[in-house]
N, C-alpha and C positions, 0 to 999 in steps of 0.2 A: 412645544406645547405637547403636553400628554395627552392621551385619549381619554374618552371618559371610563373606557373599560382598566384603562392602566391605573387611574385616580380611585375607581371603585375597588381594585385591587390592593394598592397601597392602603387606603384606609380601612379596609376590610381585615386587614393583618392589622392593623394598627389596634383599631378596636378589640379584635381578639387576645394579643397582646395584654392590652392597659388593662382588661378584663381579668386574665389571668394574673394578673403583676400585683394586685389587692393593692394598689396605689388609687389616690383621688385622681381626676382627671388633671387637676393643675401641675401635680409631680410628674405623672407621666409625661404630661407635652413638656414640664421645663427640663426632663430628661433626653426627650427626643426632639427635643426644637422645634414643636410644634405650637400651632396657637391653639387654645383651649375651647375658642369657639368653632372652630373648625370639628374638633373631635365632637365635640356635643353634636354639631350639625351633621354629621356623619352616623353616629348612635344615635339618634332620632330616624335618622333614613333607614337605617338597616333594620331598627326596632320596628318598625313599622313594615316590613316586607319579608318574605321567606327567606332564603338564603340568597343574596344576589349570586345571579347568575355568573355574572364575571367572576366572583370569587370561586366558583365551584369549576371553573374553564382555565382556570391561572396554574402554569406549569411549578 
């Protein structure tokens, strides 16, 4: 099972890629085999935080 930090890193990268893609959440998720509700959840989570510490520590 992935650690919380690994999950944060994974979703932070997806959020950044989605923002740069100019795609809708639905289109991005379809291309990357993700669930739209999960992308929305993590987007809201990161939106209310500064930069997630886990994402800044990732190699």
